[in-house]
C-alpha positions as CSV (number, residue, x, y, z in Angstrom):
1,M,38.8,-20.4,-3.4
2,R,37.7,-17.0,-2.1
3,S,35.4,-16.4,-5.0
4,E,33.8,-19.9,-4.5
5,K,33.0,-19.0,-0.9
6,F,31.5,-15.7,-2.0
7,L,29.4,-17.4,-4.7
8,A,28.2,-20.0,-2.2
9,Y,27.2,-17.2,0.2
10,L,25.3,-15.4,-2.6
11,L,23.5,-18.6,-3.5
12,S,22.5,-19.4,0.0
13,A,21.3,-15.8,0.6
14,G,19.3,-16.0,-2.6
15,A,17.7,-19.2,-1.4
16,A,16.8,-17.7,1.9
17,V,15.2,-14.7,0.3
18,S,13.3,-16.8,-2.2
19,A,11.9,-18.9,0.6
20,V,10.0,-15.8,1.9
21,P,6.5,-15.8,0.7
22,V,5.7,-13.0,-1.7
23,L,2.2,-11.6,-2.0
24,T,1.4,-9.9,-5.3
25,G,-1.9,-9.0,-6.7
26,C,-3.6,-9.5,-3.4
27,A,-6.9,-7.8,-2.7
28,G,-7.5,-7.4,1.0
29,E,-7.5,-4.7,3.7
30,A,-5.0,-4.3,6.5
31,S,-5.7,-1.9,9.3
32,Y,-4.4,-1.0,12.7
33,V,-5.9,0.8,15.6
34,V,-4.7,4.1,16.9
35,E,-5.8,4.4,20.6
36,T,-6.6,8.1,20.6
37,D,-9.6,10.4,20.7
38,L,-7.7,12.8,18.4
39,S,-8.6,12.9,14.8
40,P,-5.7,13.0,12.3
41,P,-4.8,16.4,11.0
42,P,-6.2,17.5,7.6
43,P,-4.3,15.9,4.7
44,R,-1.4,17.9,3.2
45,R,-1.5,19.1,-0.4
46,E,1.0,17.2,-2.5
47,V,2.1,18.0,-6.0
48,R,1.6,15.1,-8.4
49,V,2.4,14.9,-12.0
50,Y,0.8,12.4,-14.4
51,R,3.2,9.5,-15.1
52,S,2.1,7.0,-17.8
53,G,1.9,3.5,-16.4
54,Y,1.7,4.6,-12.7
55,V,-0.9,5.6,-10.2
56,W,-0.4,8.1,-7.4
57,V,-0.9,6.9,-3.8
58,D,-1.9,9.8,-1.6
59,G,0.2,10.6,1.5
60,H,-1.5,10.3,4.9
61,W,-1.0,11.0,8.6
62,M,0.4,8.2,10.7
63,R,0.9,8.0,14.5
64,R,4.3,7.4,16.1
65,G,5.1,7.8,19.8
66,G,2.0,9.9,20.5
67,D,2.7,12.3,17.6
68,W,1.3,12.6,14.1
69,Y,3.8,12.5,11.2
70,W,3.2,12.8,7.5
71,Q,3.8,9.7,5.3
72,P,4.4,11.3,1.8
73,G,2.6,10.0,-1.2
74,Y,4.4,8.0,-3.9
75,Y,3.9,6.5,-7.4
76,E,2.9,2.8,-7.7
77,R,3.3,0.9,-11.0
78,E,-0.1,0.1,-12.5
79,R,-1.3,-3.5,-12.5
80,P,-3.2,-5.0,-15.4
81,N,-7.0,-5.3,-14.7
82,M,-6.6,-3.9,-11.2
83,V,-7.6,-0.6,-9.6
84,Y,-6.0,1.0,-6.5
85,V,-8.3,1.8,-3.6
86,E,-6.8,4.6,-1.4
87,G,-6.2,4.0,2.3
88,R,-8.4,5.9,4.7
89,W,-8.9,6.8,8.4
90,E,-12.1,5.5,9.9
91,R,-13.5,6.3,13.3
92,R,-14.6,3.2,15.2
93,G,-16.0,4.0,18.6
94,R,-13.5,6.1,20.4
95,S,-10.5,5.0,18.3
96,H,-9.2,5.8,14.9
97,V,-8.3,3.0,12.5
98,W,-6.1,3.3,9.5
99,V,-7.3,1.0,6.6
100,E,-4.4,0.4,4.2
101,G,-4.8,1.1,0.5
102,H,-4.9,-2.0,-1.7
103,W,-5.3,-3.3,-5.2
104,Q,-8.5,-5.0,-6.3
105,P,-9.7,-6.4,-9.6
106,R,-11.3,-3.9,-11.9
107,A,-15.1,-4.4,-12.0
108,R,-16.4,-5.6,-15.3
109,V,-19.8,-4.3,-16.2
110,T,-22.0,-6.1,-18.6
111,I,-25.1,-4.4,-20.0
112,E,-27.7,-6.7,-21.4
113,G,-31.0,-6.0,-23.0
114,R,-32.2,-4.0,-25.9
115,L,-32.0,-0.3,-26.3
């Protein structure tokens, strides 16, 4: 009886999780505004090692409670026919805006004509 309740709990938890929309392969930009006149500090140097099947996502400065903190870089699994566009800080007026990195379709170049 006890294992049946546990199994029912697991199934209901799985159903709740599967009801959450999952976004994969999306190409878009997310950003947020940091209300400050201060520029982020210069990026830190991070050691990265080539890993087949992965891309390196650079670390970057983030703002929390009025202080800057470093968000370390990490490896992201490659996605077929996609390229990763790094996140970046942009100055917009008196504010700084962080534009999240994102995946976008790899551009296909077709060259036509005679050589």
